[in-house]
C-alpha positions as CSV (number, residue, x, y, z in Angstrom):
1,M,33.7,77.0,43.7
2,R,34.5,73.3,45.0
3,I,33.7,70.6,42.2
4,D,34.2,67.4,41.9
5,L,33.6,65.5,38.2
6,H,34.0,62.0,39.1
7,T,32.0,59.5,41.6
8,H,30.1,56.1,41.3
9,S,27.1,55.0,42.9
10,N,25.8,51.5,43.2
11,R,24.4,52.2,40.0
12,S,27.5,51.0,38.9
13,D,30.1,49.7,41.0
14,G,30.2,52.5,44.0
15,T,28.6,51.4,47.9
16,D,26.1,54.5,47.9
17,T,22.5,54.2,46.5
18,V,22.8,57.5,44.0
19,D,20.7,59.7,46.8
20,V,22.8,58.8,49.6
21,L,25.8,60.0,47.4
22,M,24.4,63.3,47.0
23,R,23.8,64.1,50.5
24,H,27.3,62.8,51.3
25,A,28.7,65.2,48.7
26,Q,26.5,68.1,50.1
27,Q,28.0,67.0,53.5
28,A,31.6,67.1,52.0
29,G,31.0,71.2,51.3
30,L,31.0,70.0,47.1
31,D,29.2,73.0,44.8
32,V,29.2,70.6,42.0
33,I,29.6,66.8,41.2
34,A,29.2,64.8,38.5
35,L,27.8,61.2,38.5
36,T,30.0,58.9,36.2
37,D,28.7,55.6,36.7
38,H,30.5,52.9,34.5
39,D,28.5,52.2,31.4
40,T,25.7,53.6,32.0
41,A,22.9,56.8,32.6
42,D,20.8,54.6,35.6
43,G,21.2,57.2,38.1
44,W,20.5,60.3,36.1
45,V,17.6,61.1,36.9
46,D,17.8,60.3,40.7
47,G,21.0,62.5,41.0
48,R,19.5,65.5,39.5
49,R,16.2,64.9,41.8
50,A,18.4,64.4,45.0
51,A,20.6,67.7,43.6
52,E,18.5,70.0,42.8
53,E,17.3,69.5,46.2
54,L,19.5,69.2,48.1
55,G,20.8,72.7,46.1
56,I,23.9,71.4,44.9
57,G,25.0,71.6,41.5
58,F,24.9,68.3,39.2
59,V,26.5,67.5,36.3
60,P,25.7,63.6,34.1
61,G,28.6,61.4,32.6
62,L,29.7,58.2,32.4
63,E,32.6,56.1,32.1
64,I,33.3,54.7,29.4
65,S,35.5,51.0,29.5
66,C,38.0,51.1,26.9
67,K,41.7,49.2,25.7
68,L,44.1,50.5,23.6
69,T,46.8,47.5,22.5
70,G,44.8,45.4,25.5
71,I,45.3,48.0,28.1
72,S,42.7,49.0,30.1
73,V,42.0,52.4,29.1
74,H,39.0,54.7,30.6
75,L,37.3,57.9,29.3
76,L,35.1,59.6,31.3
77,G,32.0,61.4,28.7
78,Y,29.8,64.1,30.2
79,L,26.6,65.4,29.1
80,P,26.5,63.1,25.9
81,D,22.4,62.1,25.3
82,P,22.6,58.1,26.2
83,T,20.0,58.0,23.8
84,Y,22.4,57.9,21.0
85,A,21.8,54.7,19.5
86,P,25.2,53.9,18.7
87,L,26.9,54.8,22.1
88,A,23.8,52.7,23.6
89,K,24.6,50.1,22.0
90,D,28.0,50.2,22.6
91,L,27.3,50.4,26.5
92,Q,25.6,47.9,26.5
93,V,27.5,45.6,25.2
94,V,30.3,46.5,26.9
95,R,27.8,45.7,30.2
96,E,26.9,42.4,29.4
97,G,30.7,41.4,28.2
98,R,31.7,42.1,31.8
99,T,28.6,40.5,33.3
100,D,28.9,37.4,31.2
101,R,32.6,36.5,32.9
102,I,31.0,36.3,36.2
103,P,31.0,32.4,36.0
104,T,34.2,32.2,34.7
105,I,36.2,34.3,37.8
106,V,34.8,32.6,39.9
107,A,35.6,29.2,38.3
108,R,39.1,30.6,38.0
109,L,39.1,31.2,41.6
110,N,37.7,28.2,42.5
111,S,40.1,26.1,40.9
112,I,42.8,27.9,43.3
113,G,40.7,27.1,46.6
114,V,39.0,30.0,46.9
115,P,34.8,29.4,48.2
116,L,33.0,32.0,45.8
117,T,29.6,31.3,44.7
118,V,28.1,33.2,41.2
119,D,25.1,33.9,43.7
120,E,27.5,35.0,45.9
121,V,28.5,38.0,43.7
122,L,25.0,38.6,42.4
123,A,23.9,39.4,45.5
124,Q,27.1,42.2,46.2
125,A,25.2,44.0,42.7
126,T,21.9,45.5,43.8
127,G,21.0,48.3,41.9
128,T,23.2,48.1,39.2
129,P,22.9,47.1,35.3
130,S,26.2,45.6,35.4
131,V,28.5,42.6,37.5
132,G,32.1,43.5,37.7
133,R,35.2,42.5,39.4
134,P,34.4,44.9,42.6
135,H,31.3,42.8,43.1
136,V,33.4,40.0,42.8
137,A,35.6,41.9,45.3
138,D,32.7,42.5,47.5
139,A,31.5,39.0,47.7
140,L,35.2,38.0,48.7
141,V,35.1,40.3,51.5
142,A,31.8,39.6,52.4
143,N,32.2,35.5,53.2
144,G,35.1,36.6,54.7
145,T,38.1,35.6,52.2
146,V,39.7,39.7,52.1
147,A,39.9,42.0,54.2
148,N,38.5,44.8,51.5
149,R,38.1,45.3,47.5
150,T,41.9,46.3,47.7
151,E,43.4,43.1,49.2
152,A,40.5,41.0,46.6
153,F,42.0,42.7,43.7
154,D,46.1,42.6,45.1
155,R,45.4,39.0,45.5
156,F,43.1,37.8,42.9
157,L,41.2,40.1,40.7
158,A,43.8,42.8,39.3
159,D,45.2,42.3,35.6
160,G,47.5,38.6,35.6
161,R,46.0,37.7,38.8
162,A,43.9,33.9,38.8
163,G,40.5,35.8,38.8
164,H,41.1,38.2,36.0
165,V,39.2,37.5,32.9
166,P,39.3,40.4,30.3
167,H,36.1,41.8,28.9
168,Y,34.9,43.7,25.6
169,A,35.9,47.6,25.7
170,L,35.6,50.3,23.7
171,E,38.7,51.4,21.6
172,P,39.4,55.1,22.9
173,G,39.3,57.1,19.3
174,H,35.9,54.7,19.0
175,A,34.8,55.9,22.4
176,I,35.6,59.3,21.9
177,D,34.3,59.9,18.9
178,L,30.5,58.1,20.1
179,V,30.8,61.0,23.0
180,R,31.0,64.3,21.0
181,Q,28.8,62.4,18.0
182,A,26.3,62.4,21.6
183,G,26.7,66.1,22.2
184,G,29.2,65.1,24.6
185,V,32.2,65.9,26.0
186,P,34.6,63.4,26.2
187,V,37.7,63.5,28.8
188,I,40.6,60.2,29.4
189,A,40.4,59.3,32.9
190,H,43.0,59.5,35.5
191,P,46.1,58.4,32.1
192,W,48.8,58.0,33.8
193,G,46.8,55.5,37.0
194,R,47.4,51.7,37.4
195,S,48.5,50.9,33.7
196,S,46.9,52.7,31.3
197,Y,49.7,54.8,32.2
198,K,51.9,52.7,29.9
199,V,49.8,53.7,26.5
200,M,48.5,57.2,27.1
201,T,51.8,58.0,26.3
202,E,51.4,62.3,25.6
203,E,52.4,61.8,22.1
204,A,49.0,58.8,22.4
205,L,47.0,61.8,23.9
206,A,48.0,64.2,21.3
207,G,46.9,62.1,18.3
208,L,43.6,61.3,20.1
209,V,43.2,65.1,20.5
210,A,44.2,65.6,16.9
211,D,42.4,62.8,15.4
212,H,38.8,62.1,17.2
213,G,38.8,65.8,18.8
214,L,39.3,64.4,22.9
215,A,38.1,67.6,24.7
216,G,40.1,67.0,28.2
217,I,42.4,64.8,30.8
218,E,41.9,64.3,34.1
219,V,45.4,65.0,36.0
220,D,44.4,65.2,40.0
221,H,43.7,62.2,41.0
222,Q,45.0,59.9,43.4
223,D,46.3,57.1,41.0
224,H,48.6,60.1,40.2
225,S,52.1,61.5,41.7
226,P,52.5,65.0,42.5
227,E,55.8,64.8,39.8
228,S,52.5,63.3,37.0
229,R,50.2,65.7,37.8
230,E,52.3,68.1,37.2
231,A,53.4,66.7,33.6
232,L,49.7,66.1,32.6
233,R,48.7,69.4,33.2
234,A,51.7,70.5,31.3
235,I,50.6,68.3,28.6
236,A,47.3,69.6,28.8
237,T,48.6,73.1,28.6
238,N,50.6,72.2,25.9
239,L,47.9,70.5,24.0
240,G,45.5,73.2,25.0
241,I,42.8,71.1,26.1
242,I,40.8,70.9,29.6
243,Y,42.6,69.0,32.4
244,T,39.9,68.2,35.4
245,G,40.5,67.0,39.5
246,S,38.1,64.7,41.1
247,S,38.2,61.5,43.8
248,D,36.8,59.1,41.9
249,H,34.6,58.4,44.9
250,H,33.4,55.0,45.0
251,G,32.0,55.7,48.7
252,A,33.2,52.6,50.8
253,G,34.6,51.1,47.5
254,K,37.8,52.5,47.9
255,I,40.0,54.1,50.0
256,D,41.6,56.9,50.2
257,H,39.0,58.1,47.3
258,D,37.3,60.8,49.4
259,L,34.3,63.4,47.9
260,G,36.3,66.2,46.9
261,V,40.2,65.2,48.1
262,N,40.3,66.5,44.0
263,S,39.0,69.2,42.4
264,T,38.0,70.6,39.5
265,E,39.2,74.7,38.8
266,P,36.2,76.3,38.1
267,E,38.0,77.6,34.7
268,Q,38.9,74.4,33.7
269,F,34.9,74.0,34.7
270,E,33.1,76.5,32.7
271,R,35.7,75.9,29.6
272,L,34.0,71.9,30.2
273,L,30.7,73.8,29.4
274,D,31.7,75.8,26.7
275,V,33.0,72.2,25.0
276,A,29.4,70.6,26.0
277,K,27.5,74.0,24.4
278,T,29.8,73.2,21.4
279,N,29.1,69.6,20.7
280,A,25.6,70.2,21.7
281,A,25.2,72.7,19.0
282,A,27.2,70.0,16.6
283,S,24.6,67.4,17.3
284,D,21.2,66.0,16.6
285,S,21.2,64.5,19.5
286,A,18.9,65.9,23.1
287,V,21.5,66.3,25.5
288,P,21.2,66.6,29.1
289,E,21.8,70.0,31.3
290,A,23.5,70.3,33.5
291,Y,22.3,71.6,37.2
292,L,23.9,74.6,38.5
293,P,22.1,76.4,41.2
């Protein structure tokens, strides 16, 4: 089985509609795909419908924006109840914080001579309840300032660049608690990618497992070197938690993140589903079900 547990549609910062993403997953030879848009479950209904029509497995999930000591960390939550009130409330605050910073980002870019308007950014954010830096990047591509998202982040939007404006995010332990309380499975996304490697040490991960019930970490990811993958797999094994692999696919929004470029071992996927059953049984929430033909 080929299982990709981390993808994005245009309901957050991917470039494909949910239907197109599911079709591309089938064409890529995937047996199971998880839709994990940033801080929203908006695409789940369409994703499951399209997956059923195409005969591929579908796992509803989301990617939650977190910060630990000011460093960005992302948490993948699989099969939580998105209507669980504490989780829904915090996700709304995160989305609003991301959208509310757009005028400030535009103003900062204008101040260094970069031509951009808020309306240009909003024009790139079709179908999503949350406007973010990738949409700013897409607007900069559209008006000819940069060639692609990567250049936009490298020059203007990454941490420390002129257009970077922090936004509200959850503390990882709290986010893990929310996902578990909502009956879902919490897995740290790309723990040693970008800047998260600074805080996602083995000790920190062990603490999240012991204190909050972290269920797993994403190991096989394009942001991880072969050496990092080997070390992270060993950490997961030592901690007795799940390790996953995935593409973090964003359509045309990310280079070298093709669907299925990394995948999750079937045995690890079965472990994830077992944890989902356990957490669902311990929760009062109406958890969604994975579709596995």
